[in-house]
C-alpha positions as CSV (number, residue, x, y, z in Angstrom):
1,M,82.6,3.8,-8.6
2,Q,83.2,7.6,-8.7
3,R,81.9,9.7,-5.6
4,R,79.8,11.6,-8.0
5,E,78.2,8.4,-9.5
6,F,77.7,7.1,-5.9
7,V,75.8,10.3,-4.6
8,K,73.7,10.2,-7.9
9,L,72.8,6.4,-7.2
10,I,72.0,7.2,-3.6
11,G,69.8,10.1,-4.6
12,S,67.8,8.1,-7.2
13,L,67.3,5.3,-4.6
14,A,66.0,7.7,-2.0
15,A,63.6,9.2,-4.5
16,W,62.3,5.8,-5.6
17,P,59.6,5.2,-3.0
18,L,58.2,8.6,-3.5
19,A,58.0,8.1,-7.4
20,A,56.3,4.7,-6.7
21,K,53.9,6.2,-4.4
22,A,53.0,8.9,-6.9
23,Q,52.5,6.4,-9.6
24,Q,50.0,4.3,-7.5
25,P,46.6,4.6,-8.8
26,A,44.0,6.6,-6.8
27,I,41.3,4.6,-5.1
28,P,38.2,4.5,-6.9
29,V,35.4,7.1,-6.2
30,V,31.7,6.3,-6.0
31,G,29.5,9.3,-7.0
32,M,26.3,9.3,-4.8
33,L,23.5,11.1,-6.4
34,Y,20.4,11.7,-4.4
35,S,17.3,13.7,-4.8
36,A,16.4,13.9,-1.0
37,P,18.4,15.1,1.6
38,L,21.3,12.8,3.2
39,D,19.8,12.9,6.6
40,L,16.7,11.0,5.4
41,L,18.8,8.2,4.1
42,Q,21.3,7.4,6.7
43,D,20.2,3.9,7.3
44,E,20.0,3.2,3.6
45,T,23.4,4.6,3.0
46,S,24.9,2.7,5.6
47,A,23.3,-0.5,4.2
48,F,24.9,0.4,0.7
49,R,28.4,0.6,2.4
50,T,27.7,-3.0,3.7
51,G,27.0,-4.2,0.3
52,L,30.3,-2.5,-0.7
53,V,32.1,-4.2,2.3
54,E,30.6,-7.6,1.1
55,T,32.5,-7.3,-2.0
56,G,35.7,-6.2,-0.5
57,F,35.5,-2.5,-0.7
58,I,36.0,-0.2,2.5
59,E,35.6,3.5,2.6
60,G,38.8,5.0,3.3
61,R,40.8,2.2,2.6
62,N,40.3,1.1,-1.2
63,V,37.0,3.2,-2.1
64,S,35.8,6.9,-1.4
65,F,32.7,8.6,-1.9
66,E,31.3,12.0,-3.3
67,Y,28.0,12.9,-2.4
68,R,25.7,15.3,-4.3
69,T,22.0,15.8,-3.2
70,A,19.3,18.0,-4.8
71,D,17.4,18.4,-1.5
72,N,14.3,17.9,-3.5
73,Q,15.0,20.6,-5.9
74,M,14.7,18.4,-9.1
75,D,16.0,21.1,-11.6
76,R,19.3,20.8,-9.8
77,L,19.8,16.9,-10.5
78,R,21.3,17.5,-14.1
79,A,24.1,20.0,-12.8
80,L,24.9,17.6,-9.9
81,A,25.1,14.6,-12.2
82,N,27.4,16.5,-14.7
83,D,29.4,17.6,-11.7
84,L,30.0,13.9,-10.9
85,V,31.0,13.2,-14.5
86,H,33.4,16.0,-14.5
87,R,35.0,14.8,-11.2
88,R,35.6,11.4,-13.0
89,V,34.1,9.2,-10.5
90,S,34.3,5.4,-11.2
91,V,30.6,4.6,-10.7
92,I,27.5,6.8,-10.1
93,F,25.0,5.5,-7.6
94,S,21.5,7.3,-8.4
95,A,18.8,6.9,-5.8
96,N,15.4,7.7,-5.0
97,I,13.6,8.7,-8.0
98,A,13.5,8.3,-11.9
99,A,14.4,12.1,-12.3
100,A,17.8,11.3,-10.7
101,V,18.4,8.3,-12.6
102,L,17.6,9.9,-16.0
103,A,19.9,12.8,-15.0
104,A,22.8,10.5,-14.5
105,K,22.1,8.8,-17.7
106,A,21.9,11.8,-19.5
107,A,25.0,13.1,-18.1
108,T,27.2,10.1,-19.3
109,N,27.3,7.0,-21.5
110,E,30.6,5.8,-20.4
111,I,30.7,5.9,-16.6
112,P,28.7,3.0,-15.0
113,I,25.5,3.8,-13.3
114,V,23.7,1.7,-10.6
115,F,20.2,3.0,-9.6
116,S,17.6,2.4,-7.0
117,M,14.1,3.6,-7.8
118,G,10.5,3.0,-7.5
119,A,9.5,3.6,-11.0
120,D,9.5,1.1,-14.0
121,P,13.0,1.4,-15.5
122,V,12.1,0.1,-18.7
123,G,8.9,2.2,-18.7
124,I,10.9,5.4,-18.3
125,G,13.5,4.4,-20.7
126,A,16.3,3.9,-18.4
127,V,17.1,0.3,-19.5
128,A,16.3,-1.8,-22.6
129,S,15.0,-4.6,-20.5
130,L,15.1,-6.0,-16.8
131,A,17.2,-9.0,-17.9
132,K,19.5,-7.3,-20.3
133,P,19.6,-3.5,-19.4
134,G,22.7,-2.9,-21.9
135,G,24.6,0.3,-22.0
136,N,26.4,1.6,-18.8
137,I,23.3,1.1,-16.5
138,T,21.6,-1.2,-14.1
139,G,20.2,-1.5,-10.5
140,I,17.2,-2.3,-8.4
141,T,13.8,-1.3,-8.9
142,V,11.7,-1.3,-5.6
143,L,8.4,-1.8,-7.3
144,A,6.8,1.3,-5.6
145,G,4.3,1.7,-8.4
146,E,3.2,-1.9,-8.4
147,L,2.9,-1.8,-4.4
148,I,0.4,1.1,-4.4
149,G,-2.2,-1.3,-5.4
150,K,-1.3,-3.7,-2.6
151,R,-1.4,-0.9,-0.2
152,F,-4.7,0.3,-1.3
153,E,-6.1,-3.1,-0.8
154,L,-4.7,-3.2,2.7
155,L,-6.1,0.1,3.5
156,H,-9.5,-0.9,2.4
157,E,-9.1,-4.2,4.6
158,I,-8.4,-2.0,7.6
159,V,-11.0,0.5,7.0
160,P,-13.8,-1.2,5.2
161,T,-16.2,1.4,5.8
162,A,-14.4,4.1,3.8
163,K,-16.4,4.7,0.7
164,T,-14.0,7.3,-0.8
165,I,-10.1,6.9,-0.4
166,A,-8.0,9.9,-1.2
167,Y,-4.6,9.4,-2.9
168,L,-1.9,11.9,-2.1
169,V,0.3,12.1,-5.3
170,N,3.0,14.5,-6.7
171,T,2.0,15.1,-10.2
172,A,5.4,16.5,-10.9
173,N,6.5,12.8,-10.6
174,P,4.5,11.3,-13.6
175,A,5.6,7.7,-12.7
176,F,3.1,7.3,-9.6
177,S,0.5,9.6,-11.1
178,E,-0.1,7.1,-13.9
179,A,-0.4,4.5,-11.0
180,A,-3.0,6.5,-9.6
181,L,-5.1,6.4,-12.7
182,K,-4.8,2.6,-13.1
183,M,-6.0,2.3,-9.5
184,R,-9.1,4.5,-10.2
185,T,-10.0,2.4,-13.1
186,E,-9.1,-1.1,-11.8
187,R,-8.9,-1.8,-8.1
188,A,-11.1,1.1,-6.9
189,R,-13.8,0.0,-9.3
190,A,-13.4,-3.7,-8.3
191,L,-13.8,-2.8,-4.5
192,G,-16.6,-0.4,-5.1
193,V,-14.4,2.5,-3.7
194,R,-14.3,5.9,-5.0
195,L,-10.7,7.1,-5.4
196,L,-10.1,10.9,-4.9
197,I,-6.7,12.1,-6.3
198,V,-5.2,14.9,-4.4
199,D,-2.2,16.8,-5.4
200,A,0.9,18.1,-3.5
201,S,4.4,19.1,-4.9
202,K,5.0,21.7,-2.4
203,P,4.7,22.0,1.4
204,V,1.8,24.4,1.2
205,D,0.0,22.0,-1.0
206,I,0.0,19.4,1.7
207,D,-2.5,21.5,3.8
208,R,-4.6,22.3,0.7
209,A,-4.7,18.5,0.0
210,F,-5.9,17.6,3.5
211,A,-8.5,20.3,3.4
212,S,-9.8,18.9,0.0
213,L,-9.9,15.3,1.1
214,V,-11.7,16.3,4.3
215,A,-14.3,18.5,2.2
216,E,-14.9,15.4,0.0
217,Q,-15.5,13.1,3.1
218,A,-12.6,10.7,2.5
219,G,-12.4,8.0,4.7
220,A,-8.9,7.1,4.4
221,L,-5.6,8.2,2.7
222,L,-3.0,6.7,0.6
223,V,0.3,8.6,0.6
224,G,2.2,8.1,-2.7
225,P,5.7,6.8,-2.7
226,D,7.4,10.2,-3.6
227,T,10.4,11.3,-1.8
228,F,8.9,14.6,-1.4
229,F,6.4,13.1,1.0
230,Q,9.3,11.6,2.8
231,T,10.8,14.9,3.6
232,Q,7.2,16.1,4.8
233,R,6.6,13.1,7.1
234,E,6.0,15.2,10.3
235,R,3.4,17.4,8.5
236,I,1.4,14.6,6.9
237,V,1.5,12.5,10.1
238,T,0.2,15.5,12.1
239,L,-2.6,16.4,9.8
240,A,-3.8,12.7,9.4
241,A,-3.9,12.8,13.2
242,R,-5.7,16.1,13.5
243,Y,-8.4,15.4,10.9
244,R,-8.4,11.7,12.2
245,V,-7.8,10.2,8.7
246,P,-6.4,6.4,8.7
247,T,-3.4,6.7,6.5
248,S,-1.2,4.2,4.6
249,Y,2.6,5.1,4.0
250,P,5.3,3.7,1.9
251,W,7.9,3.8,4.4
252,R,8.4,2.1,7.9
253,D,9.7,5.5,9.4
254,D,6.2,7.0,8.8
255,V,4.7,4.4,11.3
256,S,7.2,5.0,14.1
257,A,6.4,8.7,13.7
258,G,2.7,7.9,14.4
259,G,1.4,6.8,10.9
260,L,-1.1,3.9,10.9
261,F,0.7,1.4,8.6
262,S,3.2,1.1,5.9
263,Y,3.9,-1.6,3.5
264,G,6.8,-1.7,1.0
265,A,10.2,-3.2,0.0
266,D,12.9,-3.3,2.7
267,F,14.9,-0.4,1.5
268,P,18.1,-1.0,3.6
269,D,18.2,-4.4,2.0
270,V,17.7,-2.7,-1.4
271,F,20.6,-0.4,-0.8
272,R,22.8,-3.1,0.3
273,R,22.2,-5.1,-2.9
274,A,23.0,-1.8,-4.8
275,G,26.2,-1.7,-3.1
276,T,27.3,-5.1,-4.2
277,Y,26.4,-4.2,-7.6
278,V,28.7,-1.2,-7.4
279,G,31.5,-3.5,-5.9
280,R,31.2,-6.1,-8.7
281,I,31.4,-3.2,-11.3
282,L,34.6,-1.8,-9.5
283,K,36.0,-5.3,-9.9
284,G,35.5,-5.2,-13.7
285,E,32.0,-6.5,-14.5
286,K,30.0,-4.3,-16.8
287,A,26.8,-2.7,-15.7
288,G,24.8,-3.4,-18.7
289,D,25.5,-7.1,-18.3
290,L,24.0,-7.2,-14.8
291,P,20.1,-7.8,-14.8
292,V,18.1,-5.3,-13.0
293,Q,17.0,-6.7,-9.7
294,Q,13.6,-6.6,-7.9
295,P,13.4,-6.6,-4.2
296,T,12.9,-10.0,-2.5
297,K,11.9,-8.4,1.2
298,F,8.8,-6.6,1.8
299,K,7.7,-5.3,5.3
300,L,4.3,-4.4,6.8
301,A,4.4,-2.3,9.9
302,V,1.4,-1.5,11.9
303,N,1.0,1.1,14.8
304,L,-1.8,0.1,17.1
305,K,-1.6,3.0,19.3
306,T,-2.6,5.0,16.3
307,A,-5.3,2.5,15.3
308,K,-6.8,2.8,19.0
309,V,-6.9,6.7,18.7
310,L,-8.7,6.4,15.4
311,G,-11.1,3.9,16.9
312,L,-10.1,1.3,14.4
313,S,-9.8,-2.5,15.0
314,V,-7.0,-3.9,12.7
315,P,-8.2,-7.2,11.5
316,P,-6.3,-10.3,12.9
317,L,-5.2,-11.5,9.4
318,V,-3.5,-8.1,8.8
319,L,-1.8,-8.3,12.1
320,A,-0.7,-11.9,11.4
321,R,1.1,-10.8,8.3
322,A,2.9,-7.8,9.9
323,D,6.6,-7.8,10.3
324,E,6.4,-5.0,12.9
325,V,3.6,-4.0,15.4
326,I,3.9,-1.0,17.6
327,E,1.8,-1.2,20.6
């Protein structure tokens, strides 16, 4: 072998590992599209990662994340979804509310989408059916709208003397406004209770809503399952205590903050299951072939300290059903 040929061979062998490394496929990227601030969803996001681990994907090793949050500015969701599409993420996980899911769906019909939301995914047009969602989208519905009625009954059971129960709703989110109208015509009438709907879509509206329900002599309050109210937890819990209004919440953290009781899906479990769906899609399954799941775990949390301050005696049957009691 000539010296010149030998040098060229050695040079090509030395360059081979670098070329091979350059040709290795990049690890998949999961786009996380949230409507609420990230700090409100730390436990849920951790559970999502757990679901991915269960399917063999570990952050930093064989999967990475791109986070986008609207910080409750819903008009930003479409631009954020488009940004994830431009980033060429492998899957989009859209959480919290229908608007985020619909923004992701409008942004792409190719990139798989997995959602977690309280609204009816068929009713809002996100999927064709729960069993066969079709297209590039699937996920988990937490049945928040359906659970409003159950929370209403629990509130009436705990505060049977309340002749008027207020429902705090964000009319900018029509999914749960419709649930309020259904309650007014069905459950409230059956229980002989007047349902007072109070609206809040901005922080200043919450103070006005409480002033309104106090003026209307509401004996209890049901907080709607809107992520905007999740960001206003301290304000709502503080006002409920100030005006001595027994209040039902959608999230367990509201109870640990001083709220009377909460009832809803086990949200970390929902996010974990969403993570497993994303993992299965990354392995090659099609989103539209995966049926939309519903929650299998629901949790009732009761704060007896708050009940005592309000002068309430929580019925033994309610306490017997509670998954967590704060004393």
